[in-house]
Each structure stands twice: as structure tokens, then as C-alpha cells.
HTML snippet that shows the backbone in 3Dmol.js (N, CA, C, O; Angstrom):
<script src="https://3Dmol.org/build/3Dmol-min.js"></script>
<div id="view" style="width:600px;height:400px;position:relative"></div>
<script>
const pdb = `
ATOM      1  N   MET A   1     -19.808 -21.813  39.490  1.00  0.00           N
ATOM      2  CA  MET A   1     -20.899 -20.717  39.469  1.00  0.00           C
ATOM      3  C   MET A   1     -21.464 -20.527  38.157  1.00  0.00           C
ATOM      4  O   MET A   1     -20.707 -21.009  37.314  1.00  0.00           O
ATOM      5  N   SER A   2     -22.334 -20.095  37.734  1.00  0.00           N
ATOM      6  CA  SER A   2     -22.773 -19.545  37.036  1.00  0.00           C
ATOM      7  C   SER A   2     -23.074 -18.553  36.730  1.00  0.00           C
ATOM      8  O   SER A   2     -22.989 -17.871  37.751  1.00  0.00           O
ATOM      9  N   VAL A   3     -23.507 -17.756  35.674  1.00  0.00           N
ATOM     10  CA  VAL A   3     -23.352 -15.842  36.094  1.00  0.00           C
ATOM     11  C   VAL A   3     -24.766 -15.159  36.693  1.00  0.00           C
ATOM     12  O   VAL A   3     -24.858 -13.953  36.923  1.00  0.00           O
ATOM     13  N   LEU A   4     -26.016 -16.264  36.941  1.00  0.00           N
ATOM     14  CA  LEU A   4     -26.823 -15.625  37.668  1.00  0.00           C
ATOM     15  C   LEU A   4     -26.624 -16.272  39.140  1.00  0.00           C
ATOM     16  O   LEU A   4     -27.419 -15.931  40.016  1.00  0.00           O
ATOM     17  N   ASP A   5     -25.542 -17.239  39.459  1.00  0.00           N
ATOM     18  CA  ASP A   5     -25.349 -17.710  41.071  1.00  0.00           C
ATOM     19  C   ASP A   5     -24.498 -16.553  41.030  1.00  0.00           C
ATOM     20  O   ASP A   5     -24.982 -15.665  41.731  1.00  0.00           O
ATOM     21  N   LYS A   6     -23.253 -16.165  40.400  1.00  0.00           N
ATOM     22  CA  LYS A   6     -22.601 -14.926  40.943  1.00  0.00           C
ATOM     23  C   LYS A   6     -23.499 -13.850  41.056  1.00  0.00           C
ATOM     24  O   LYS A   6     -23.591 -13.349  42.178  1.00  0.00           O
ATOM     25  N   LEU A   7     -24.215 -13.359  40.107  1.00  0.00           N
ATOM     26  CA  LEU A   7     -24.984 -11.953  40.273  1.00  0.00           C
ATOM     27  C   LEU A   7     -25.744 -12.151  41.679  1.00  0.00           C
ATOM     28  O   LEU A   7     -25.708 -11.196  42.455  1.00  0.00           O
ATOM     29  N   CYS A   8     -26.483 -13.411  42.097  1.00  0.00           N
ATOM     30  CA  CYS A   8     -27.191 -13.158  43.075  1.00  0.00           C
ATOM     31  C   CYS A   8     -26.299 -13.089  44.437  1.00  0.00           C
ATOM     32  O   CYS A   8     -26.634 -12.411  45.409  1.00  0.00           O
ATOM     33  N   SER A   9     -25.233 -13.805  44.381  1.00  0.00           N
ATOM     34  CA  SER A   9     -24.068 -13.726  45.489  1.00  0.00           C
ATOM     35  C   SER A   9     -23.774 -12.238  45.654  1.00  0.00           C
ATOM     36  O   SER A   9     -23.860 -11.609  46.708  1.00  0.00           O
ATOM     37  N   ILE A  10     -23.338 -11.668  44.210  1.00  0.00           N
ATOM     38  CA  ILE A  10     -22.782 -10.120  44.391  1.00  0.00           C
ATOM     39  C   ILE A  10     -23.920  -9.546  45.182  1.00  0.00           C
ATOM     40  O   ILE A  10     -23.530  -8.945  46.183  1.00  0.00           O
ATOM     41  N   ILE A  11     -25.238  -9.565  45.005  1.00  0.00           N
ATOM     42  CA  ILE A  11     -26.489  -8.780  45.660  1.00  0.00           C
ATOM     43  C   ILE A  11     -26.637  -9.494  46.661  1.00  0.00           C
ATOM     44  O   ILE A  11     -27.030  -8.663  47.480  1.00  0.00           O
ATOM     45  N   ALA A  12     -26.589 -10.715  47.321  1.00  0.00           N
ATOM     46  CA  ALA A  12     -26.954 -11.350  48.615  1.00  0.00           C
ATOM     47  C   ALA A  12     -25.941 -11.094  49.674  1.00  0.00           C
ATOM     48  O   ALA A  12     -26.276 -10.826  50.828  1.00  0.00           O
ATOM     49  N   ILE A  13     -24.515 -11.188  49.224  1.00  0.00           N
ATOM     50  CA  ILE A  13     -23.162 -10.801  50.288  1.00  0.00           C
ATOM     51  C   ILE A  13     -23.765  -9.464  51.012  1.00  0.00           C
ATOM     52  O   ILE A  13     -24.308  -9.586  52.110  1.00  0.00           O
ATOM     53  N   PRO A  14     -23.665  -8.230  50.401  1.00  0.00           N
ATOM     54  CA  PRO A  14     -23.890  -7.123  51.010  1.00  0.00           C
ATOM     55  C   PRO A  14     -25.028  -6.925  51.610  1.00  0.00           C
ATOM     56  O   PRO A  14     -25.085  -6.036  52.459  1.00  0.00           O
ATOM     57  N   ILE A  15     -26.006  -7.589  51.349  1.00  0.00           N
ATOM     58  CA  ILE A  15     -27.386  -7.530  51.915  1.00  0.00           C
ATOM     59  C   ILE A  15     -27.265  -7.941  53.590  1.00  0.00           C
ATOM     60  O   ILE A  15     -27.531  -7.235  54.563  1.00  0.00           O
ATOM     61  N   GLY A  16     -26.623  -9.732  53.526  1.00  0.00           N
ATOM     62  CA  GLY A  16     -25.791 -10.019  54.638  1.00  0.00           C
ATOM     63  C   GLY A  16     -25.342  -9.273  55.413  1.00  0.00           C
ATOM     64  O   GLY A  16     -25.826  -9.045  56.522  1.00  0.00           O
ATOM     65  N   ALA A  17     -24.358  -8.782  54.955  1.00  0.00           N
ATOM     66  CA  ALA A  17     -23.284  -7.915  55.285  1.00  0.00           C
ATOM     67  C   ALA A  17     -24.337  -6.804  56.335  1.00  0.00           C
ATOM     68  O   ALA A  17     -24.147  -6.770  57.550  1.00  0.00           O
ATOM     69  N   VAL A  18     -25.341  -6.014  55.715  1.00  0.00           N
ATOM     70  CA  VAL A  18     -26.028  -5.248  56.913  1.00  0.00           C
ATOM     71  C   VAL A  18     -27.228  -5.527  57.717  1.00  0.00           C
ATOM     72  O   VAL A  18     -27.885  -4.854  58.511  1.00  0.00           O
ATOM     73  N   PHE A  19     -27.336  -7.085  57.132  1.00  0.00           N
ATOM     74  CA  PHE A  19     -27.993  -7.688  58.618  1.00  0.00           C
ATOM     75  C   PHE A  19     -27.174  -7.819  59.698  1.00  0.00           C
ATOM     76  O   PHE A  19     -27.630  -7.556  60.810  1.00  0.00           O
ATOM     77  N   MET A  20     -25.963  -8.206  59.562  1.00  0.00           N
ATOM     78  CA  MET A  20     -25.034  -8.605  60.408  1.00  0.00           C
ATOM     79  C   MET A  20     -24.780  -7.195  61.268  1.00  0.00           C
ATOM     80  O   MET A  20     -24.733  -7.144  62.497  1.00  0.00           O
ATOM     81  N   VAL A  21     -24.632  -6.095  60.386  1.00  0.00           N
ATOM     82  CA  VAL A  21     -24.259  -4.662  61.104  1.00  0.00           C
ATOM     83  C   VAL A  21     -25.529  -4.424  62.166  1.00  0.00           C
ATOM     84  O   VAL A  21     -25.341  -4.377  63.382  1.00  0.00           O
ATOM     85  N   LEU A  22     -26.782  -4.289  61.581  1.00  0.00           N
ATOM     86  CA  LEU A  22     -27.898  -4.751  62.396  1.00  0.00           C
ATOM     87  C   LEU A  22     -28.430  -5.483  63.416  1.00  0.00           C
ATOM     88  O   LEU A  22     -29.199  -5.166  64.323  1.00  0.00           O
ATOM     89  N   GLY A  23     -27.831  -6.654  63.087  1.00  0.00           N
ATOM     90  CA  GLY A  23     -27.594  -7.176  64.417  1.00  0.00           C
ATOM     91  C   GLY A  23     -26.794  -7.142  65.538  1.00  0.00           C
ATOM     92  O   GLY A  23     -27.053  -7.762  66.570  1.00  0.00           O
ATOM     93  N   ILE A  24     -25.434  -6.151  65.301  1.00  0.00           N
ATOM     94  CA  ILE A  24     -24.920  -5.954  66.083  1.00  0.00           C
ATOM     95  C   ILE A  24     -25.373  -4.915  66.890  1.00  0.00           C
ATOM     96  O   ILE A  24     -25.147  -4.957  68.100  1.00  0.00           O
ATOM     97  N   PHE A  25     -26.114  -3.784  66.279  1.00  0.00           N
ATOM     98  CA  PHE A  25     -26.605  -2.996  66.736  1.00  0.00           C
ATOM     99  C   PHE A  25     -27.946  -3.304  67.516  1.00  0.00           C
ATOM    100  O   PHE A  25     -28.265  -2.521  68.412  1.00  0.00           O
ATOM    101  N   GLY A  26     -28.658  -4.263  67.270  1.00  0.00           N
ATOM    102  CA  GLY A  26     -29.841  -4.709  67.756  1.00  0.00           C
ATOM    103  C   GLY A  26     -29.440  -5.702  68.841  1.00  0.00           C
ATOM    104  O   GLY A  26     -30.383  -5.983  69.581  1.00  0.00           O
ATOM    105  N   LEU A  27     -28.120  -6.396  69.172  1.00  0.00           N
ATOM    106  CA  LEU A  27     -27.992  -6.864  70.746  1.00  0.00           C
ATOM    107  C   LEU A  27     -27.590  -5.546  71.563  1.00  0.00           C
ATOM    108  O   LEU A  27     -27.024  -5.635  72.652  1.00  0.00           O
ATOM    109  N   PHE A  28     -27.922  -4.294  70.964  1.00  0.00           N
ATOM    110  CA  PHE A  28     -27.391  -3.615  72.552  1.00  0.00           C
ATOM    111  C   PHE A  28     -28.802  -2.896  72.651  1.00  0.00           C
ATOM    112  O   PHE A  28     -29.386  -2.746  73.724  1.00  0.00           O
ATOM    113  N   ALA A  29     -29.349  -2.418  71.291  1.00  0.00           N
ATOM    114  CA  ALA A  29     -30.306  -1.446  71.510  1.00  0.00           C
ATOM    115  C   ALA A  29     -31.869  -2.092  70.862  1.00  0.00           C
ATOM    116  O   ALA A  29     -32.818  -1.307  70.839  1.00  0.00           O
ATOM    117  N   GLY A  30     -31.997  -2.992  70.542  1.00  0.00           N
ATOM    118  CA  GLY A  30     -33.171  -3.945  70.120  1.00  0.00           C
ATOM    119  C   GLY A  30     -33.365  -3.704  68.919  1.00  0.00           C
ATOM    120  O   GLY A  30     -32.571  -2.971  68.330  1.00  0.00           O
ATOM    121  N   ALA A  31     -34.554  -4.303  68.203  1.00  0.00           N
ATOM    122  CA  ALA A  31     -34.901  -4.180  66.878  1.00  0.00           C
ATOM    123  C   ALA A  31     -35.972  -4.027  66.646  1.00  0.00           C
ATOM    124  O   ALA A  31     -36.759  -4.740  67.268  1.00  0.00           O
ATOM    125  N   LYS A  32     -36.515  -3.060  65.675  1.00  0.00           N
ATOM    126  CA  LYS A  32     -37.927  -2.804  65.388  1.00  0.00           C
ATOM    127  C   LYS A  32     -37.952  -2.508  63.804  1.00  0.00           C
ATOM    128  O   LYS A  32     -37.456  -1.635  63.092  1.00  0.00           O
ATOM    129  N   ALA A  33     -38.923  -3.871  63.536  1.00  0.00           N
ATOM    130  CA  ALA A  33     -39.614  -3.587  62.102  1.00  0.00           C
ATOM    131  C   ALA A  33     -40.876  -3.697  62.152  1.00  0.00           C
ATOM    132  O   ALA A  33     -41.542  -2.871  62.776  1.00  0.00           O
ATOM    133  N   THR A  34     -41.454  -4.764  61.488  1.00  0.00           N
ATOM    134  CA  THR A  34     -42.778  -4.940  61.535  1.00  0.00           C
ATOM    135  C   THR A  34     -43.231  -5.598  62.760  1.00  0.00           C
ATOM    136  O   THR A  34     -44.416  -5.755  63.055  1.00  0.00           O
ATOM    137  N   PHE A  35     -41.863  -6.112  63.711  1.00  0.00           N
ATOM    138  CA  PHE A  35     -41.963  -6.624  64.871  1.00  0.00           C
ATOM    139  C   PHE A  35     -41.436  -6.015  65.995  1.00  0.00           C
ATOM    140  O   PHE A  35     -41.334  -4.833  65.669  1.00  0.00           O
ATOM    141  N   THR A  36     -40.969  -6.167  67.346  1.00  0.00           N
ATOM    142  CA  THR A  36     -40.241  -5.574  67.715  1.00  0.00           C
ATOM    143  C   THR A  36     -39.237  -6.814  69.051  1.00  0.00           C
ATOM    144  O   THR A  36     -39.692  -7.772  69.675  1.00  0.00           O
ATOM    145  N   LEU A  37     -38.038  -6.324  69.052  1.00  0.00           N
ATOM    146  CA  LEU A  37     -36.962  -7.423  69.021  1.00  0.00           C
ATOM    147  C   LEU A  37     -36.291  -7.114  70.781  1.00  0.00           C
ATOM    148  O   LEU A  37     -35.216  -6.514  70.774  1.00  0.00           O
ATOM    149  N   PRO A  38     -36.691  -7.375  71.793  1.00  0.00           N
ATOM    150  CA  PRO A  38     -35.977  -6.791  72.906  1.00  0.00           C
ATOM    151  C   PRO A  38     -34.227  -6.890  72.305  1.00  0.00           C
ATOM    152  O   PRO A  38     -33.902  -7.341  71.207  1.00  0.00           O
ATOM    153  N   PRO A  39     -33.326  -6.363  73.313  1.00  0.00           N
ATOM    154  CA  PRO A  39     -31.971  -6.021  73.140  1.00  0.00           C
ATOM    155  C   PRO A  39     -31.213  -7.509  72.915  1.00  0.00           C
ATOM    156  O   PRO A  39     -30.505  -7.649  71.917  1.00  0.00           O
ATOM    157  N   ILE A  40     -31.328  -8.261  73.565  1.00  0.00           N
ATOM    158  CA  ILE A  40     -30.569  -9.583  73.252  1.00  0.00           C
ATOM    159  C   ILE A  40     -31.207 -10.307  71.885  1.00  0.00           C
ATOM    160  O   ILE A  40     -30.504 -10.585  70.913  1.00  0.00           O
ATOM    161  N   LEU A  41     -32.401 -10.526  71.941  1.00  0.00           N
ATOM    162  CA  LEU A  41     -32.659 -10.929  70.683  1.00  0.00           C
ATOM    163  C   LEU A  41     -32.909 -10.239  69.230  1.00  0.00           C
ATOM    164  O   LEU A  41     -33.470 -10.726  68.248  1.00  0.00           O
ATOM    165  N   GLY A  42     -32.275  -8.858  69.410  1.00  0.00           N
ATOM    166  CA  GLY A  42     -31.973  -8.023  68.473  1.00  0.00           C
ATOM    167  C   GLY A  42     -30.913  -8.366  67.710  1.00  0.00           C
ATOM    168  O   GLY A  42     -30.657  -7.737  66.684  1.00  0.00           O
ATOM    169  N   ALA A  43     -30.173  -9.408  68.126  1.00  0.00           N
ATOM    170  CA  ALA A  43     -28.947  -9.570  67.270  1.00  0.00           C
ATOM    171  C   ALA A  43     -29.256 -10.635  66.199  1.00  0.00           C
ATOM    172  O   ALA A  43     -28.547 -10.892  65.226  1.00  0.00           O
ATOM    173  N   LEU A  44     -30.587 -11.293  66.574  1.00  0.00           N
ATOM    174  CA  LEU A  44     -31.124 -12.417  65.756  1.00  0.00           C
ATOM    175  C   LEU A  44     -30.986 -12.205  64.269  1.00  0.00           C
ATOM    176  O   LEU A  44     -30.710 -13.119  63.491  1.00  0.00           O
ATOM    177  N   PRO A  45     -31.224 -10.758  63.861  1.00  0.00           N
ATOM    178  CA  PRO A  45     -30.252 -10.494  62.282  1.00  0.00           C
ATOM    179  C   PRO A  45     -28.869 -10.549  62.075  1.00  0.00           C
ATOM    180  O   PRO A  45     -28.435 -10.766  60.943  1.00  0.00           O
ATOM    181  N   PHE A  46     -28.129 -10.380  63.027  1.00  0.00           N
ATOM    182  CA  PHE A  46     -26.644 -10.787  62.412  1.00  0.00           C
ATOM    183  C   PHE A  46     -26.580 -12.152  62.001  1.00  0.00           C
ATOM    184  O   PHE A  46     -25.969 -12.506  60.993  1.00  0.00           O
ATOM    185  N   PHE A  47     -27.405 -13.187  63.014  1.00  0.00           N
ATOM    186  CA  PHE A  47     -26.857 -14.808  62.431  1.00  0.00           C
ATOM    187  C   PHE A  47     -27.536 -14.597  60.905  1.00  0.00           C
ATOM    188  O   PHE A  47     -26.773 -14.820  59.965  1.00  0.00           O
ATOM    189  N   LEU A  48     -28.589 -14.281  60.662  1.00  0.00           N
ATOM    190  CA  LEU A  48     -28.942 -14.106  59.404  1.00  0.00           C
ATOM    191  C   LEU A  48     -28.088 -13.699  58.404  1.00  0.00           C
ATOM    192  O   LEU A  48     -27.927 -14.472  57.460  1.00  0.00           O
ATOM    193  N   GLY A  49     -27.396 -12.442  58.417  1.00  0.00           N
ATOM    194  CA  GLY A  49     -26.582 -11.976  57.798  1.00  0.00           C
ATOM    195  C   GLY A  49     -25.508 -12.784  57.868  1.00  0.00           C
ATOM    196  O   GLY A  49     -24.920 -12.691  56.790  1.00  0.00           O
ATOM    197  N   TRP A  50     -24.900 -13.603  58.660  1.00  0.00           N
ATOM    198  CA  TRP A  50     -23.730 -14.780  58.748  1.00  0.00           C
ATOM    199  C   TRP A  50     -23.857 -15.739  58.112  1.00  0.00           C
ATOM    200  O   TRP A  50     -22.940 -16.250  57.468  1.00  0.00           O
ATOM    201  N   ALA A  51     -25.367 -16.293  58.188  1.00  0.00           N
ATOM    202  CA  ALA A  51     -25.908 -17.194  57.167  1.00  0.00           C
ATOM    203  C   ALA A  51     -25.324 -16.920  55.901  1.00  0.00           C
ATOM    204  O   ALA A  51     -24.335 -17.498  55.449  1.00  0.00           O
ATOM    205  N   MET A  52     -25.976 -16.010  55.340  1.00  0.00           N
ATOM    206  CA  MET A  52     -26.224 -15.581  53.895  1.00  0.00           C
ATOM    207  C   MET A  52     -24.607 -15.465  53.531  1.00  0.00           C
ATOM    208  O   MET A  52     -24.216 -16.302  52.717  1.00  0.00           O
ATOM    209  N   CYS A  53     -23.513 -14.424  54.094  1.00  0.00           N
ATOM    210  CA  CYS A  53     -22.533 -14.174  53.942  1.00  0.00           C
ATOM    211  C   CYS A  53     -21.777 -15.168  53.842  1.00  0.00           C
ATOM    212  O   CYS A  53     -21.349 -15.283  52.694  1.00  0.00           O
ATOM    213  N   ILE A  54     -21.306 -16.196  54.772  1.00  0.00           N
ATOM    214  CA  ILE A  54     -20.297 -17.238  55.014  1.00  0.00           C
ATOM    215  C   ILE A  54     -20.795 -18.086  53.895  1.00  0.00           C
ATOM    216  O   ILE A  54     -19.994 -18.272  52.979  1.00  0.00           O
ATOM    217  N   THR A  55     -21.937 -18.618  53.805  1.00  0.00           N
ATOM    218  CA  THR A  55     -22.194 -19.659  52.968  1.00  0.00           C
ATOM    219  C   THR A  55     -21.778 -19.671  51.714  1.00  0.00           C
ATOM    220  O   THR A  55     -21.213 -20.588  51.119  1.00  0.00           O
ATOM    221  N   LEU A  56     -22.216 -18.133  51.154  1.00  0.00           N
ATOM    222  CA  LEU A  56     -21.902 -17.605  49.474  1.00  0.00           C
ATOM    223  C   LEU A  56     -20.437 -17.482  49.340  1.00  0.00           C
ATOM    224  O   LEU A  56     -20.022 -17.628  48.190  1.00  0.00           O
ATOM    225  N   ILE A  57     -19.401 -17.204  50.427  1.00  0.00           N
ATOM    226  CA  ILE A  57     -18.167 -16.807  50.171  1.00  0.00           C
ATOM    227  C   ILE A  57     -17.694 -18.001  50.294  1.00  0.00           C
ATOM    228  O   ILE A  57     -16.680 -18.128  49.607  1.00  0.00           O
ATOM    229  N   LYS A  58     -17.947 -18.838  50.805  1.00  0.00           N
ATOM    230  CA  LYS A  58     -17.426 -20.180  50.894  1.00  0.00           C
ATOM    231  C   LYS A  58     -17.920 -21.149  49.234  1.00  0.00           C
ATOM    232  O   LYS A  58     -17.100 -21.578  48.422  1.00  0.00           O
ATOM    233  N   TYR A  59     -19.132 -21.251  49.146  1.00  0.00           N
ATOM    234  CA  TYR A  59     -19.321 -21.671  48.084  1.00  0.00           C
ATOM    235  C   TYR A  59     -18.516 -21.206  46.711  1.00  0.00           C
ATOM    236  O   TYR A  59     -18.077 -21.867  45.770  1.00  0.00           O
ATOM    237  N   TRP A  60     -18.511 -19.886  46.977  1.00  0.00           N
ATOM    238  CA  TRP A  60     -17.863 -19.458  45.630  1.00  0.00           C
ATOM    239  C   TRP A  60     -16.405 -19.722  45.697  1.00  0.00           C
ATOM    240  O   TRP A  60     -15.820 -20.058  44.668  1.00  0.00           O
ATOM    241  N   ILE A  61     -15.575 -19.563  47.160  1.00  0.00           N
ATOM    242  CA  ILE A  61     -14.154 -20.076  46.712  1.00  0.00           C
ATOM    243  C   ILE A  61     -14.149 -21.609  46.506  1.00  0.00           C
ATOM    244  O   ILE A  61     -13.343 -21.909  45.626  1.00  0.00           O
ATOM    245  N   ALA A  62     -14.713 -22.546  46.970  1.00  0.00           N
ATOM    246  CA  ALA A  62     -14.911 -23.730  46.403  1.00  0.00           C
ATOM    247  C   ALA A  62     -14.993 -24.068  44.870  1.00  0.00           C
ATOM    248  O   ALA A  62     -14.453 -24.880  44.119  1.00  0.00           O
ATOM    249  N   THR A  63     -16.070 -22.903  44.740  1.00  0.00           N
ATOM    250  CA  THR A  63     -16.378 -23.364  43.029  1.00  0.00           C
ATOM    251  C   THR A  63     -14.871 -22.401  42.157  1.00  0.00           C
ATOM    252  O   THR A  63     -14.417 -22.677  41.046  1.00  0.00           O
ATOM    253  N   ASN A  64     -14.591 -21.752  42.697  1.00  0.00           N
ATOM    254  CA  ASN A  64     -12.916 -21.182  42.232  1.00  0.00           C
ATOM    255  C   ASN A  64     -12.128 -22.172  41.718  1.00  0.00           C
ATOM    256  O   ASN A  64     -11.695 -22.355  40.580  1.00  0.00           O
ATOM    257  N   ARG A  65     -11.953 -23.075  43.228  1.00  0.00           N
ATOM    258  CA  ARG A  65     -10.867 -23.859  42.888  1.00  0.00           C
ATOM    259  C   ARG A  65     -10.680 -24.595  42.363  1.00  0.00           C
ATOM    260  O   ARG A  65      -9.626 -25.025  41.894  1.00  0.00           O
ATOM    261  N   MET A  66     -12.312 -25.124  42.286  1.00  0.00           N
ATOM    262  CA  MET A  66     -12.857 -25.987  41.167  1.00  0.00           C
ATOM    263  C   MET A  66     -12.493 -25.953  39.858  1.00  0.00           C
ATOM    264  O   MET A  66     -12.094 -27.037  39.432  1.00  0.00           O
ATOM    265  N   ALA A  67     -12.502 -25.235  39.242  1.00  0.00           N
ATOM    266  CA  ALA A  67     -12.343 -24.240  38.182  1.00  0.00           C
ATOM    267  C   ALA A  67     -10.857 -24.562  38.021  1.00  0.00           C
ATOM    268  O   ALA A  67     -10.404 -25.531  37.411  1.00  0.00           O
ATOM    269  N   GLN A  68     -10.140 -23.577  38.676  1.00  0.00           N
ATOM    270  CA  GLN A  68      -8.433 -24.031  39.113  1.00  0.00           C
ATOM    271  C   GLN A  68      -7.902 -25.177  38.739  1.00  0.00           C
ATOM    272  O   GLN A  68      -6.767 -25.316  38.282  1.00  0.00           O
ATOM    273  N   GLU A  69      -8.971 -26.301  38.981  1.00  0.00           N
ATOM    274  CA  GLU A  69      -8.011 -27.859  39.123  1.00  0.00           C
ATOM    275  C   GLU A  69      -8.629 -28.293  38.324  1.00  0.00           C
ATOM    276  O   GLU A  69      -8.380 -29.484  38.134  1.00  0.00           O
ATOM    277  N   ASN A  70      -9.663 -27.724  37.474  1.00  0.00           N
ATOM    278  CA  ASN A  70     -10.476 -28.220  36.334  1.00  0.00           C
ATOM    279  C   ASN A  70     -10.574 -29.850  36.592  1.00  0.00           C
ATOM    280  O   ASN A  70     -10.049 -30.765  35.958  1.00  0.00           O
ATOM    281  N   GLN A  71     -11.697 -29.892  38.106  1.00  0.00           N
ATOM    282  CA  GLN A  71     -12.332 -30.634  38.615  1.00  0.00           C
ATOM    283  C   GLN A  71     -13.694 -30.763  38.462  1.00  0.00           C
ATOM    284  O   GLN A  71     -14.357 -29.746  38.667  1.00  0.00           O
ATOM    285  N   PRO A  72     -14.416 -32.035  38.071  1.00  0.00           N
ATOM    286  CA  PRO A  72     -15.775 -32.218  37.755  1.00  0.00           C
ATOM    287  C   PRO A  72     -16.603 -31.702  39.302  1.00  0.00           C
ATOM    288  O   PRO A  72     -15.998 -31.832  40.366  1.00  0.00           O
ATOM    289  N   TYR A  73     -17.548 -31.315  39.274  1.00  0.00           N
ATOM    290  CA  TYR A  73     -18.405 -30.630  40.501  1.00  0.00           C
ATOM    291  C   TYR A  73     -18.408 -31.755  41.425  1.00  0.00           C
ATOM    292  O   TYR A  73     -17.864 -31.742  42.528  1.00  0.00           O
ATOM    293  N   ASP A  74     -19.204 -32.962  40.794  1.00  0.00           N
ATOM    294  CA  ASP A  74     -19.548 -33.814  41.686  1.00  0.00           C
ATOM    295  C   ASP A  74     -18.474 -34.769  42.529  1.00  0.00           C
ATOM    296  O   ASP A  74     -18.610 -35.254  43.652  1.00  0.00           O
ATOM    297  N   GLU A  75     -17.012 -34.902  41.309  1.00  0.00           N
ATOM    298  CA  GLU A  75     -16.234 -35.313  42.376  1.00  0.00           C
ATOM    299  C   GLU A  75     -15.419 -34.328  43.642  1.00  0.00           C
ATOM    300  O   GLU A  75     -14.970 -34.677  44.734  1.00  0.00           O
ATOM    301  N   TYR A  76     -15.448 -33.213  43.089  1.00  0.00           N
ATOM    302  CA  TYR A  76     -15.209 -32.503  44.362  1.00  0.00           C
ATOM    303  C   TYR A  76     -16.303 -32.462  45.679  1.00  0.00           C
ATOM    304  O   TYR A  76     -15.784 -32.700  46.769  1.00  0.00           O
ATOM    305  N   PHE A  77     -17.224 -32.285  45.674  1.00  0.00           N
ATOM    306  CA  PHE A  77     -18.179 -32.703  46.771  1.00  0.00           C
ATOM    307  C   PHE A  77     -18.401 -33.684  47.335  1.00  0.00           C
ATOM    308  O   PHE A  77     -18.882 -33.703  48.468  1.00  0.00           O
ATOM    309  N   ASP A  78     -18.035 -34.920  46.527  1.00  0.00           N
ATOM    310  CA  ASP A  78     -18.302 -36.087  46.995  1.00  0.00           C
ATOM    311  C   ASP A  78     -17.192 -36.221  48.184  1.00  0.00           C
ATOM    312  O   ASP A  78     -17.263 -36.628  49.343  1.00  0.00           O
ATOM    313  N   GLY A  79     -16.140 -35.701  47.387  1.00  0.00           N
ATOM    314  CA  GLY A  79     -14.470 -36.153  48.364  1.00  0.00           C
ATOM    315  C   GLY A  79     -14.876 -35.134  49.825  1.00  0.00           C
ATOM    316  O   GLY A  79     -14.413 -35.343  50.946  1.00  0.00           O
ATOM    317  N   GLN A  80     -15.568 -34.334  49.566  1.00  0.00           N
ATOM    318  CA  GLN A  80     -15.722 -33.269  50.778  1.00  0.00           C
ATOM    319  C   GLN A  80     -16.451 -34.268  51.716  1.00  0.00           C
ATOM    320  O   GLN A  80     -16.138 -34.089  52.893  1.00  0.00           O
ATOM    321  N   GLN A  81     -16.999 -34.888  51.589  1.00  0.00           N
ATOM    322  CA  GLN A  81     -18.125 -35.459  52.509  1.00  0.00           C
ATOM    323  C   GLN A  81     -17.111 -36.807  53.446  1.00  0.00           C
ATOM    324  O   GLN A  81     -17.332 -37.095  54.622  1.00  0.00           O
ATOM    325  N   ASP A  82     -16.302 -37.297  52.801  1.00  0.00           N
ATOM    326  CA  ASP A  82     -15.476 -38.145  53.624  1.00  0.00           C
ATOM    327  C   ASP A  82     -15.333 -37.866  54.925  1.00  0.00           C
ATOM    328  O   ASP A  82     -15.650 -38.699  55.774  1.00  0.00           O
ATOM    329  N   HIS A  83     -14.810 -36.586  55.266  1.00  0.00           N
ATOM    330  CA  HIS A  83     -14.219 -36.649  56.135  1.00  0.00           C
ATOM    331  C   HIS A  83     -14.989 -36.780  57.342  1.00  0.00           C
ATOM    332  O   HIS A  83     -14.420 -36.864  58.431  1.00  0.00           O
TER     333      HIS A  83
END
`;
const viewer = $3Dmol.createViewer("view");
viewer.addModel(pdb, "pdb");
viewer.setStyle({}, {cartoon: {color: "spectrum"}});
viewer.zoomTo();
viewer.render();
</script>
């Protein structure tokens, strides 16, 4: 990951975590922003936060493994697609 990628991840992971917390509260209490979601659909922000956090954390871990193994980027991800 480049420095900019890491910086964006450092900013996006906490934002995603906030969305996850809001989604948990929204599941029971609903959500209201510029639109209103009923209690069940109020959990939608959780899934947005989940997608932001999990994908960034997995990508960060994968690039750290590549750096430790001195493995080229293309070879690492081409090997992952064989499953």
C-alpha cells in the first residue's frame, strides 16, 4: 500500500466503525438523516461500515504479507484467484 492508501485507510476505518455503530442503533431505533429509515432498515449503515472496514483491513493485511514475503503484487493476487 502506498502512503496515500494507508492514510485513506486510517481515515476510512474509523468512519466505517461509526457507520457500524449507527447501524446497530438503527436496527432497533431507526435512523434519520436527510431521510428516515424505519427500525429494521435503520441497520443499513452497519453494512456500509462493515464493507468499509473489512475490505480495507483485509487489503492492508494482504499487502503487509506481500511486503514481508517480497512477493510481486501481480503474482500474489493471481494466485489468490485460483481457489
